DRENDO-1510 file (C-alpha; in Angstrom, 1 decimal, always signed):
<recs>
REC; n; res; u; v; w
REC; 1; MET; -19.7; +11.1; -18.5 .
REC; 2; ARG; -20.8; +8.3; -20.8 .
REC; 3; PRO; -22.2; +9.0; -24.3 .
REC; 4; TYR; -25.8; +7.8; -23.5 .
REC; 5; VAL; -26.0; +10.4; -20.8 .
REC; 6; ILE; -25.2; +13.3; -23.1 .
REC; 7; VAL; -28.5; +13.0; -24.9 .
REC; 8; LEU; -30.3; +14.0; -21.7 .
REC; 9; LEU; -28.4; +17.3; -21.3 .
REC; 10; ALA; -29.5; +20.6; -22.7 .
REC; 11; PRO; -27.7; +22.5; -24.1 .
REC; 12; LEU; -25.3; +19.8; -25.3 .
REC; 13; LEU; -21.6; +20.4; -24.7 .
REC; 14; ALA; -18.9; +19.1; -27.1 .
REC; 15; ALA; -16.3; +17.0; -25.5 .
REC; 16; GLY; -13.6; +19.2; -24.0 .
REC; 17; ASP; -15.6; +22.5; -24.1 .
REC; 18; PRO; -15.7; +24.5; -21.0 .
REC; 19; PRO; -19.1; +25.2; -19.3 .
REC; 20; PRO; -21.1; +28.1; -20.7 .
REC; 21; ALA; -20.4; +31.6; -19.4 .
REC; 22; GLU; -22.6; +32.8; -16.5 .
REC; 23; ALA; -25.2; +35.4; -17.0 .
REC; 24; PRO; -24.1; +38.9; -15.9 .
REC; 25; VAL; -25.0; +39.9; -12.4 .
REC; 26; ALA; -24.9; +43.2; -10.5 .
REC; 27; PRO; -21.4; +44.8; -9.9 .
REC; 28; ALA; -19.5; +43.0; -7.1 .
REC; 29; ALA; -19.4; +44.8; -3.8 .
REC; 30; ALA; -16.3; +45.1; -1.7 .
REC; 31; ALA; -16.1; +42.5; +1.1 .
REC; 32; THR; -17.2; +43.5; +4.6 .
REC; 33; PRO; -17.4; +41.5; +7.7 .
REC; 34; ASP; -21.1; +40.9; +7.0 .
REC; 35; ALA; -20.9; +40.5; +3.2 .
REC; 36; PRO; -19.9; +37.3; +1.3 .
REC; 37; PRO; -16.4; +37.3; -0.2 .
REC; 38; PRO; -15.9; +38.7; -3.7 .
REC; 39; ARG; -16.8; +36.3; -6.5 .
REC; 40; ARG; -13.8; +34.5; -8.0 .
REC; 41; VAL; -13.9; +33.2; -11.6 .
REC; 42; TRP; -11.7; +31.4; -14.1 .
REC; 43; VAL; -12.0; +33.2; -17.5 .
REC; 44; VAL; -11.6; +31.4; -20.9 .
REC; 45; LEU; -11.2; +33.8; -23.8 .
REC; 46; ASP; -11.1; +33.3; -27.6 .
REC; 47; PHE; -8.4; +30.9; -28.7 .
REC; 48; TYR; -8.4; +29.5; -25.1 .
REC; 49; LYS; -6.5; +32.2; -23.4 .
REC; 50; GLU; -7.2; +31.7; -19.8 .
REC; 51; PHE; -6.6; +33.4; -16.5 .
REC; 52; GLY; -8.4; +33.8; -13.1 .
REC; 53; GLY; -9.1; +36.4; -10.6 .
REC; 54; THR; -11.7; +38.3; -8.5 .
REC; 55; VAL; -14.7; +40.0; -10.1 .
REC; 56; VAL; -14.4; +43.8; -9.4 .
REC; 57; ARG; -17.5; +44.8; -11.5 .
REC; 58; GLU; -19.5; +43.6; -14.5 .
REC; 59; ASP; -22.4; +44.5; -16.7 .
REC; 60; GLU; -23.8; +43.1; -19.9 .
REC; 61; ALA; -20.9; +44.4; -22.0 .
REC; 62; THR; -17.9; +44.3; -19.7 .
REC; 63; LEU; -16.2; +42.1; -17.1 .
REC; 64; VAL; -13.5; +43.6; -14.9 .
REC; 65; ILE; -11.2; +41.1; -13.1 .
REC; 66; ARG; -8.5; +41.7; -10.6 .
REC; 67; THR; -5.8; +39.1; -11.2 .
REC; 68; THR; -3.5; +37.5; -8.5 .
REC; 69; ALA; -0.8; +40.0; -9.6 .
REC; 70; GLY; -3.1; +42.8; -8.5 .
REC; 71; GLU; -3.8; +44.3; -11.9 .
REC; 72; GLU; -7.3; +45.0; -13.2 .
REC; 73; ARG; -8.2; +43.6; -16.6 .
REC; 74; SER; -11.3; +44.9; -18.4 .
REC; 75; ILE; -12.7; +42.2; -20.8 .
REC; 76; ASP; -15.3; +42.6; -23.5 .
REC; 77; ARG; -17.9; +40.0; -22.7 .
REC; 78; SER; -18.3; +39.1; -26.4 .
REC; 79; ALA; -14.7; +37.7; -26.3 .
REC; 80; VAL; -15.5; +35.5; -23.2 .
REC; 81; ILE; -16.1; +31.8; -24.0 .
REC; 82; SER; -16.7; +31.1; -20.3 .
REC; 83; ALA; -16.5; +32.6; -16.9 .
REC; 84; ILE; -16.3; +29.6; -14.6 .
REC; 85; PRO; -17.2; +30.4; -10.9 .
REC; 86; LEU; -15.0; +29.1; -8.2 .
REC; 87; LEU; -16.8; +27.6; -5.2 .
REC; 88; ASP; -16.6; +29.2; -1.7 .
REC; 89; ASP; -18.8; +26.5; -0.1 .
REC; 90; PRO; -17.9; +24.8; +3.2 .
REC; 91; GLU; -15.5; +21.9; +3.2 .
REC; 92; GLY; -17.4; +18.6; +2.7 .
REC; 93; THR; -19.8; +20.0; +0.1 .
REC; 94; PRO; -20.6; +17.3; -2.5 .
REC; 95; VAL; -19.2; +18.4; -5.9 .
REC; 96; ILE; -18.7; +17.1; -9.4 .
REC; 97; VAL; -15.2; +17.6; -10.8 .
REC; 98; ARG; -15.4; +18.4; -14.5 .
REC; 99; TYR; -12.1; +17.4; -16.2 .
REC; 100; ARG; -11.0; +18.8; -19.5 .
REC; 101; ASP; -11.1; +15.3; -21.1 .
REC; 102; ASP; -14.9; +15.4; -20.4 .
REC; 103; ARG; -14.8; +13.0; -17.4 .
REC; 104; ARG; -17.1; +13.9; -14.5 .
REC; 105; VAL; -16.1; +12.6; -11.0 .
REC; 106; ARG; -17.9; +12.8; -7.7 .
REC; 107; GLY; -16.1; +14.1; -4.6 .
REC; 108; THR; -16.4; +16.4; -1.7 .
REC; 109; LEU; -14.9; +19.9; -1.6 .
REC; 110; VAL; -11.8; +20.9; +0.4 .
REC; 111; THR; -10.8; +24.1; -1.4 .
REC; 112; ASP; -11.3; +25.6; -4.9 .
REC; 113; GLY; -8.5; +28.0; -5.9 .
REC; 114; LEU; -7.2; +29.7; -9.0 .
REC; 115; ASP; -4.3; +27.3; -9.3 .
REC; 116; GLY; -6.5; +24.3; -8.9 .
REC; 117; ALA; -8.9; +22.5; -6.6 .
REC; 118; THR; -8.4; +20.2; -3.6 .
REC; 119; VAL; -11.1; +17.5; -3.5 .
REC; 120; ASP; -11.7; +14.4; -1.3 .
REC; 121; LEU; -12.1; +11.5; -3.7 .
REC; 122; ARG; -13.2; +8.4; -1.8 .
REC; 123; GLY; -11.3; +9.3; +1.3 .
REC; 124; MET; -8.1; +10.5; -0.5 .
REC; 125; ARG; -7.4; +14.2; -0.5 .
REC; 126; THR; -6.4; +15.0; -4.0 .
REC; 127; VAL; -4.9; +18.2; -5.5 .
REC; 128; ILE; -6.0; +18.7; -9.1 .
REC; 129; PRO; -4.2; +21.5; -11.1 .
REC; 130; ARG; -6.3; +23.9; -13.1 .
REC; 131; SER; -4.7; +22.6; -16.3 .
REC; 132; GLU; -6.6; +19.3; -15.8 .
REC; 133; ILE; -10.1; +20.7; -14.9 .
REC; 134; TRP; -12.6; +23.2; -16.1 .
REC; 135; GLY; -14.0; +23.6; -12.6 .
REC; 136; LEU; -16.2; +22.2; -9.9 .
REC; 137; GLU; -20.0; +22.0; -9.8 .
REC; 138; ARG; -22.2; +21.5; -6.8 .
REC; 139; GLU; -23.7; +18.1; -7.0 .
REC; 140; VAL; -27.4; +18.1; -7.7 .
REC; 141; PRO; -29.3; +15.5; -5.7 .
REC; 142; PHE; -30.4; +12.4; -7.7 .
REC; 143; ASP; -34.1; +13.0; -7.2 .
REC; 144; VAL; -33.8; +16.6; -8.5 .
REC; 145; LEU; -31.9; +15.5; -11.6 .
REC; 146; LEU; -34.3; +12.7; -12.2 .
REC; 147; ALA; -37.3; +15.1; -12.1 .
REC; 148; ARG; -35.6; +17.4; -14.5 .
REC; 149; TYR; -34.7; +14.6; -17.0 .
REC; 150; ARG; -38.2; +13.1; -16.9 .
REC; 151; LYS; -39.8; +16.5; -17.5 .
REC; 152; ALA; -37.5; +17.1; -20.5 .
REC; 153; ILE; -38.0; +13.6; -22.1 .
REC; 154; PRO; -41.3; +13.0; -24.1 .
REC; 155; ALA; -43.2; +9.9; -22.9 .
REC; 156; ASP; -42.6; +8.1; -26.2 .
REC; 157; ALA; -39.0; +9.0; -26.7 .
REC; 158; TRP; -37.8; +5.4; -26.1 .
REC; 159; PRO; -34.1; +5.8; -26.9 .
REC; 160; GLN; -33.9; +8.7; -24.4 .
REC; 161; ARG; -35.8; +6.7; -21.8 .
REC; 162; ILE; -33.3; +3.8; -22.3 .
REC; 163; ALA; -30.5; +6.3; -21.8 .
REC; 164; LEU; -32.2; +7.5; -18.6 .
REC; 165; ALA; -32.4; +3.9; -17.4 .
REC; 166; ARG; -28.6; +3.4; -18.0 .
REC; 167; TRP; -27.9; +6.7; -16.2 .
REC; 168; ALA; -30.0; +5.5; -13.2 .
REC; 169; MET; -28.0; +2.3; -13.1 .
REC; 170; ASP; -24.8; +4.3; -13.1 .
REC; 171; GLN; -26.1; +6.3; -10.2 .
REC; 172; ASP; -26.9; +3.1; -8.3 .
REC; 173; HIS; -30.7; +3.5; -8.6 .
REC; 174; PRO; -31.7; +0.3; -10.4 .
REC; 175; GLU; -35.3; +0.7; -9.2 .
REC; 176; VAL; -35.6; +3.7; -11.5 .
REC; 177; ALA; -34.1; +1.8; -14.4 .
REC; 178; VAL; -36.6; -1.1; -13.8 .
REC; 179; GLU; -39.5; +1.3; -13.9 .
REC; 180; GLU; -38.3; +3.0; -17.1 .
REC; 181; LEU; -37.4; -0.2; -18.9 .
REC; 182; ARG; -40.6; -2.0; -18.1 .
REC; 183; GLU; -42.5; +0.8; -19.8 .
REC; 184; VAL; -40.2; +0.6; -22.8 .
REC; 185; VAL; -40.6; -3.1; -23.4 .
REC; 186; LYS; -44.4; -2.6; -23.5 .
REC; 187; HIS; -43.9; -0.6; -26.7 .
REC; 188; GLN; -40.6; -1.8; -28.2 .
REC; 189; GLU; -39.5; -5.4; -28.8 .
REC; 190; SER; -35.7; -5.5; -28.3 .
REC; 191; ASP; -33.5; -8.3; -26.9 .
REC; 192; GLU; -31.0; -5.7; -25.8 .
REC; 193; VAL; -33.6; -3.8; -23.7 .
REC; 194; ARG; -34.9; -7.0; -22.2 .
REC; 195; LYS; -31.4; -8.1; -21.2 .
REC; 196; LEU; -30.8; -4.6; -19.7 .
REC; 197; LEU; -34.1; -4.9; -17.8 .
REC; 198; LYS; -33.0; -8.3; -16.4 .
REC; 199; LEU; -29.7; -6.8; -15.2 .
REC; 200; ALA; -31.6; -3.9; -13.6 .
REC; 201; GLU; -33.9; -6.3; -11.8 .
REC; 202; ILE; -31.0; -8.4; -10.6 .
REC; 203; ALA; -29.3; -5.2; -9.3 .
REC; 204; GLN; -32.5; -4.1; -7.6 .
REC; 205; ARG; -32.8; -7.4; -5.8 .
REC; 206; THR; -29.1; -7.4; -4.9 .
REC; 207; ARG; -29.4; -3.9; -3.5 .
REC; 208; ALA; -32.5; -4.8; -1.5 .
REC; 209; SER; -30.8; -7.8; +0.0 .
REC; 210; THR; -27.7; -5.8; +0.8 .
REC; 211; THR; -29.6; -3.0; +2.6 .
REC; 212; ALA; -32.1; -5.2; +4.4 .
REC; 213; PRO; -31.1; -6.1; +7.9 .
REC; 214; PRO; -30.2; -9.8; +8.2 .
REC; 215; PRO; -32.7; -12.0; +10.1 .
REC; 216; GLU; -31.7; -12.8; +13.7 .
REC; 217; LYS; -30.8; -16.4; +14.0 .
REC; 218; PRO; -28.2; -18.4; +15.9 .
REC; 219; ARG; -25.0; -19.1; +14.0 .
REC; 220; PRO; -24.6; -22.8; +13.4 .
REC; 221; ALA; -21.4; -24.5; +14.8 .
REC; 222; ALA; -18.7; -25.0; +12.3 .
REC; 223; ALA; -18.2; -28.6; +11.2 .
REC; 224; ASN; -14.5; -28.0; +11.9 .
REC; 225; PRO; -13.9; -25.8; +15.0 .
REC; 226; ALA; -10.7; -24.5; +13.5 .
REC; 227; GLU; -12.5; -23.4; +10.3 .
REC; 228; ASP; -13.3; -19.9; +11.5 .
REC; 229; ALA; -10.4; -19.6; +13.9 .
REC; 230; VAL; -8.0; -18.7; +11.1 .
REC; 231; PRO; -9.5; -16.4; +8.4 .
REC; 232; GLN; -8.9; -17.5; +4.8 .
REC; 233; PRO; -6.1; -15.6; +3.0 .
REC; 234; ARG; -7.1; -12.6; +0.9 .
REC; 235; LEU; -5.5; -10.3; -1.5 .
REC; 236; ARG; -4.0; -7.0; -0.3 .
REC; 237; GLU; -5.6; -3.6; -1.3 .
REC; 238; SER; -2.6; -3.0; -3.6 .
REC; 239; ASP; -3.4; -6.3; -5.4 .
REC; 240; VAL; -7.0; -5.3; -5.9 .
REC; 241; ASN; -5.8; -2.0; -7.4 .
REC; 242; VAL; -3.4; -3.8; -9.8 .
REC; 243; ILE; -6.2; -6.1; -11.1 .
REC; 244; ARG; -8.4; -3.0; -11.6 .
REC; 245; VAL; -5.6; -1.3; -13.6 .
REC; 246; MET; -5.1; -4.4; -15.8 .
REC; 247; GLU; -8.8; -4.6; -16.5 .
REC; 248; VAL; -9.4; -0.9; -17.3 .
REC; 249; ASP; -11.3; -0.2; -20.5 .
REC; 250; LEU; -9.6; +3.0; -21.7 .
REC; 251; THR; -12.6; +3.9; -23.9 .
REC; 252; ARG; -14.7; +4.1; -20.7 .
REC; 253; PRO; -12.1; +4.7; -17.9 .
REC; 254; PRO; -13.3; +4.5; -14.3 .
REC; 255; ARG; -12.2; +7.1; -11.8 .
REC; 256; MET; -8.4; +7.0; -11.3 .
REC; 257; GLU; -5.5; +9.2; -10.2 .
REC; 258; ALA; -1.7; +9.0; -10.8 .
REC; 259; SER; +1.0; +9.2; -8.2 .
REC; 260; PRO; +2.5; +12.8; -8.4 .
REC; 261; ASP; +6.0; +11.5; -8.8 .
REC; 262; LEU; +5.2; +9.1; -11.6 .
REC; 263; PRO; +6.0; +11.5; -14.5 .
REC; 264; ALA; +9.5; +12.2; -13.2 .
REC; 265; ASP; +10.2; +8.5; -12.6 .
REC; 266; LEU; +9.0; +7.7; -16.1 .
REC; 267; VAL; +11.5; +10.1; -17.6 .
REC; 268; THR; +14.3; +8.9; -15.4 .
REC; 269; ARG; +13.7; +5.3; -16.3 .
REC; 270; PHE; +12.7; +5.5; -20.0 .
REC; 271; GLY; +14.6; +8.6; -21.1 .
REC; 272; PRO; +18.0; +6.9; -21.3 .
REC; 273; GLU; +16.4; +4.1; -23.3 .
REC; 274; GLY; +15.1; +6.5; -25.9 .
REC; 275; LYS; +11.5; +5.6; -25.3 .
REC; 276; LEU; +10.7; +9.0; -23.9 .
REC; 277; PRO; +12.4; +12.4; -24.6 .
REC; 278; ALA; +15.0; +13.0; -21.9 .
REC; 279; ASP; +14.8; +16.8; -21.9 .
REC; 280; GLY; +13.8; +18.6; -18.8 .
REC; 281; ASP; +10.3; +19.6; -20.1 .
REC; 282; THR; +9.0; +16.1; -20.5 .
REC; 283; ALA; +8.2; +15.4; -16.9 .
REC; 284; GLN; +6.4; +18.7; -16.6 .
REC; 285; LYS; +4.3; +17.9; -19.7 .
REC; 286; LEU; +3.5; +14.4; -18.4 .
REC; 287; ALA; +2.4; +15.9; -15.1 .
REC; 288; ALA; -0.4; +17.7; -17.0 .
REC; 289; TRP; -1.7; +14.5; -18.5 .
REC; 290; PRO; -4.9; +13.0; -17.0 .
REC; 291; ALA; -4.4; +9.6; -15.3 .
REC; 292; PRO; -6.0; +7.6; -18.1 .
REC; 293; ARG; -3.5; +9.0; -20.6 .
REC; 294; LEU; -0.6; +8.2; -18.3 .
REC; 295; LEU; -2.0; +4.6; -17.9 .
REC; 296; THR; -2.1; +4.3; -21.7 .
REC; 297; LEU; +1.6; +5.3; -21.7 .
REC; 298; LEU; +2.4; +2.6; -19.1 .
REC; 299; PHE; +0.7; +0.0; -21.2 .
REC; 300; GLN; +2.6; +1.1; -24.2 .
REC; 301; LEU; +5.9; +1.0; -22.3 .
REC; 302; LYS; +4.9; -2.4; -20.8 .
REC; 303; ALA; +5.9; -1.0; -17.4 .
REC; 304; ARG; +3.9; -3.5; -15.4 .
REC; 305; ASP; +5.9; -2.8; -12.2 .
REC; 306; LEU; +4.6; +0.8; -12.3 .
REC; 307; TYR; +0.9; -0.1; -12.6 .
REC; 308; GLY; +0.5; +0.4; -8.9 .
REC; 309; ARG; +1.4; +4.0; -9.3 .
REC; 310; ILE; -2.1; +4.5; -10.8 .
REC; 311; ARG; -4.9; +4.3; -8.2 .
REC; 312; VAL; -8.2; +3.1; -9.7 .
REC; 313; ALA; -10.8; +4.3; -7.3 .
REC; 314; GLU; -13.7; +2.2; -8.6 .
REC; 315; ASP; -14.4; -1.1; -10.4 .
REC; 316; PRO; -14.3; -1.1; -14.2 .
REC; 317; GLU; -17.8; -1.7; -15.4 .
REC; 318; HIS; -17.5; -5.5; -16.1 .
REC; 319; LEU; -15.9; -6.1; -12.7 .
REC; 320; ARG; -18.8; -4.2; -11.1 .
REC; 321; VAL; -21.1; -6.6; -12.8 .
REC; 322; TYR; -19.0; -9.5; -11.4 .
REC; 323; ARG; -19.0; -8.2; -7.9 .
REC; 324; LYS; -22.6; -7.2; -7.5 .
REC; 325; GLN; -24.5; -9.6; -9.8 .
REC; 326; VAL; -22.3; -12.7; -9.9 .
REC; 327; HIS; -20.2; -12.7; -6.7 .
REC; 328; ASP; -22.6; -11.1; -4.2 .
REC; 329; ALA; -25.9; -12.2; -5.7 .
REC; 330; TRP; -25.1; -15.7; -6.8 .
REC; 331; LEU; -21.7; -17.1; -6.0 .
REC; 332; VAL; -21.5; -16.3; -2.3 .
REC; 333; PRO; -25.1; -17.4; -1.4 .
REC; 334; ASN; -24.9; -20.6; -3.4 .
REC; 335; CYS; -21.3; -21.7; -3.6 .
REC; 336; ALA; -19.3; -20.2; -0.8 .
REC; 337; THR; -21.3; -21.6; +2.1 .
REC; 338; SER; -19.7; -23.5; +5.0 .
REC; 339; ARG; -21.1; -26.8; +3.6 .
REC; 340; CYS; -19.8; -26.2; +0.1 .
REC; 341; HIS; -16.8; -24.3; -1.3 .
REC; 342; GLY; -16.6; -22.0; +1.8 .
REC; 343; GLY; -16.0; -24.7; +4.3 .
REC; 344; ASP; -14.0; -27.9; +5.0 .
REC; 345; GLN; -15.9; -29.7; +2.2 .
REC; 346; ALA; -14.6; -27.3; -0.4 .
REC; 347; GLY; -12.3; -29.6; -2.2 .
REC; 348; SER; -9.7; -28.0; -4.5 .
REC; 349; LEU; -11.8; -24.8; -4.9 .
REC; 350; ARG; -11.9; -22.9; -1.6 .
REC; 351; LEU; -13.8; -19.6; -1.7 .
REC; 352; VAL; -13.5; -16.8; +0.9 .
REC; 353; ARG; -16.7; -16.1; +2.7 .
REC; 354; GLU; -15.6; -13.6; +5.4 .
REC; 355; GLN; -16.6; -10.0; +4.7 .
REC; 356; PRO; -18.2; -11.1; +1.3 .
REC; 357; ARG; -18.9; -7.6; +0.0 .
REC; 358; ASP; -15.4; -6.3; +0.7 .
REC; 359; ALA; -13.3; -5.7; -2.5 .
REC; 360; ARG; -10.5; -7.8; -1.1 .
REC; 361; THR; -12.8; -10.8; -0.7 .
REC; 362; SER; -14.5; -10.6; -4.1 .
REC; 363; TYR; -11.2; -10.0; -6.0 .
REC; 364; THR; -9.6; -12.9; -4.1 .
REC; 365; ASN; -12.5; -15.2; -5.2 .
REC; 366; LEU; -12.1; -13.8; -8.7 .
REC; 367; VAL; -8.5; -15.0; -8.8 .
REC; 368; HIS; -9.5; -18.4; -7.4 .
REC; 369; LEU; -12.1; -18.7; -10.2 .
REC; 370; LEU; -9.6; -17.7; -12.9 .
REC; 371; ARG; -6.8; -20.1; -11.7 .
REC; 372; HIS; -8.9; -23.1; -10.7 .
REC; 373; ARG; -9.0; -26.1; -13.0 .
REC; 374; THR; -11.6; -28.9; -13.0 .
REC; 375; ALA; -10.7; -32.6; -12.6 .
REC; 376; ALA; -10.6; -32.7; -16.4 .
REC; 377; GLY; -8.1; -29.8; -16.5 .
REC; 378; GLU; -10.6; -27.2; -17.8 .
REC; 379; SER; -10.9; -23.6; -16.7 .
REC; 380; LEU; -14.1; -22.7; -15.0 .
REC; 381; LEU; -14.5; -19.7; -17.3 .
REC; 382; ASP; -14.9; -19.9; -21.1 .
REC; 383; PHE; -14.0; -16.5; -22.5 .
REC; 384; ASP; -14.8; -17.5; -26.1 .
REC; 385; ASN; -18.3; -18.8; -25.2 .
REC; 386; PRO; -19.2; -17.4; -21.8 .
REC; 387; ALA; -22.6; -19.1; -21.6 .
REC; 388; ALA; -20.8; -22.5; -21.9 .
REC; 389; SER; -18.5; -21.8; -19.0 .
REC; 390; PRO; -18.2; -24.8; -16.6 .
REC; 391; LEU; -18.9; -22.4; -13.8 .
REC; 392; LEU; -22.5; -22.1; -15.0 .
REC; 393; ASP; -22.7; -25.8; -15.8 .
REC; 394; MET; -21.8; -26.6; -12.2 .
REC; 395; GLY; -24.9; -24.7; -11.1 .
REC; 396; ARG; -27.3; -26.3; -13.6 .
REC; 397; PRO; -29.4; -29.4; -12.9 .
REC; 398; ARG; -27.2; -32.5; -13.5 .
REC; 399; GLU; -29.5; -33.9; -16.2 .
REC; 400; SER; -29.2; -30.7; -18.3 .
REC; 401; ALA; -25.5; -29.9; -17.7 .
REC; 402; ARG; -22.6; -30.9; -20.1 .
REC; 403; ARG; -20.2; -30.9; -17.1 .
REC; 404; PRO; -22.4; -31.6; -14.1 .
REC; 405; HIS; -21.4; -30.8; -10.6 .
REC; 406; PRO; -20.0; -33.8; -8.7 .
REC; 407; ALA; -22.6; -35.7; -6.6 .
REC; 408; VAL; -22.0; -34.3; -3.1 .
REC; 409; SER; -24.3; -34.1; -0.1 .
REC; 410; GLY; -26.3; -30.9; +0.1 .
REC; 411; TRP; -25.7; -29.6; -3.4 .
REC; 412; LYS; -28.7; -28.0; -5.1 .
REC; 413; PRO; -28.9; -26.5; -8.6 .
REC; 414; SER; -28.8; -22.7; -8.7 .
REC; 415; VAL; -29.0; -22.0; -12.4 .
REC; 416; ARG; -32.5; -23.2; -13.6 .
REC; 417; SER; -34.4; -23.0; -16.9 .
REC; 418; GLY; -36.4; -19.7; -16.9 .
REC; 419; ARG; -34.2; -18.3; -14.2 .
REC; 420; ASP; -31.2; -17.2; -16.2 .
REC; 421; GLU; -30.0; -14.2; -14.1 .
REC; 422; PRO; -26.6; -15.9; -13.3 .
REC; 423; GLU; -26.1; -16.7; -17.0 .
REC; 424; THR; -26.9; -13.2; -18.1 .
REC; 425; SER; -24.6; -11.7; -15.6 .
REC; 426; VAL; -21.7; -14.1; -16.1 .
REC; 427; VAL; -21.9; -13.5; -19.9 .
REC; 428; ALA; -21.8; -9.7; -19.4 .
REC; 429; TRP; -18.9; -10.0; -17.0 .
REC; 430; LEU; -16.7; -12.3; -19.1 .
REC; 431; ARG; -17.3; -10.4; -22.3 .
REC; 432; GLY; -15.9; -7.3; -20.7 .
REC; 433; MET; -12.7; -9.0; -19.4 .
REC; 434; HIS; -9.4; -8.0; -21.1 .
REC; 435; ARG; -8.3; -10.1; -24.1 .
REC; 436; PRO; -5.8; -11.6; -24.5 .
REC; 437; ARG; -6.0; -12.7; -20.9 .
REC; 438; PRO; -3.2; -11.4; -18.7 .
REC; 439; GLU; -1.8; -13.3; -15.7 .
REC; 440; TYR; -2.3; -11.0; -12.7 .
REC; 441; PRO; +1.0; -10.5; -10.7 .
REC; 442; VAL; -0.7; -11.2; -7.4 .
REC; 443; THR; -0.1; -13.8; -4.7 .
REC; 444; ILE; -2.7; -15.1; -2.2 .
REC; 445; GLU; -0.6; -15.7; +0.9 .
REC; 446; ALA; -1.2; -18.7; +3.1 .
REC; 447; PRO; -3.0; -18.0; +6.4 .
REC; 448; ALA; -0.9; -17.7; +9.5 .
REC; 449; ALA; -1.4; -20.6; +12.0 .
REC; 450; PRO; -3.0; -19.6; +15.3 .
REC; 451; VAL; -0.5; -19.2; +18.1 .
REC; 452; THR; -1.3; -20.9; +21.4 .
REC; 453; PRO; +0.3; -19.0; +24.4 .
REC; 454; PRO; +2.4; -21.1; +26.7 .
REC; 455; ALA; +0.7; -22.3; +29.9 .
REC; 456; GLY; +0.7; -19.8; +32.7 .
REC; 457; THR; +1.0; -16.7; +30.5 .
REC; 458; GLU; -1.7; -14.1; +29.9 .
REC; 459; GLU; -2.7; -13.4; +26.3 .
REC; 460; ARG; -2.8; -9.6; +25.6 .
</recs>
């Protein structure tokens, strides 16, 4: 959870604290065929002594738990920091995984047990030990949370309303952010808020164009019939993941998970070199680390060949800006068309236009932009002064550009005075990119040539 969201929550929880203990309920009844199963909890006591079990009975003063060993433990409620309920909901229930490092990650429930939870995270069934999480929470629908937050925030509490807008953007509801920020700018003059509003408006338009059905129209014939016969080469999924790893901002890590065998491999490789303790407990200790901490260790060890053992499940924030607000909203519609850099008139910069919103496509085009050089030998991207990037200049009217786009048939300016959405988004994207710039260890393979079957044979 990001810092600006915390101001919306009441009561506030310090980073790393477990959820508050539940209010006492009636004594638990024995399970019968018609009764729900006994309630299971994970109990955190003073000094963070922890154990789990089934609630036998409880009242305002005492909680009695039957542990997995079969013993009953009677606990003074005044000594309980938290009694975290385990979920018995059906598989597929939307949940929030609350990690002990204060991350909150969406998933769907598989099972919730005393040793840990099994959760589906973006299609990957993931076993998370209890040592890494406080517990699972049922995900509250966005509209319900929004109503709660709006009710709790005074109308003139502008910092909290800005925080609400940022939260709505994170939840992929830019229309809510636009509504909040338009009200804020009526009462507060702030360049930061106006820039945030522009980003929200761009995201809103992008989302509308993404969800709207495309108009029915015949597809024009390709200028070169072979153009669409062979798809343009794209990065592999593993390459996309490596780029995400190398662009992670560890102060705001995206959702990620480590390969289960990574800790043991790290000890085997770096223990003999003296970079890690070679004792038998080291791998076990590393296995309890969250993925961002393991990734930090990989960076420190410069173990680039092991980066792929960390799976980053979503785009880092600045790459999300690139994909949604630069690539999807500006680059593809204006530059990757069949008559421009997406077709046989592309010149030295050929962009992929097949499946434009697929991660493999947008990251392939990212690599093309990073590696391309103009006729003058310049990079398209200026990381020291993003607004002066030749990429933006190529979209400006020729009379106002320092490096105008070459005079080619059909080219039209797409970055105009008073319509600076591409510039705002490009600046936000480039400012977030890792410095110093790394060279991604990825290769875009050449496309395979189409095979023509011999005459008289049947193609299967």
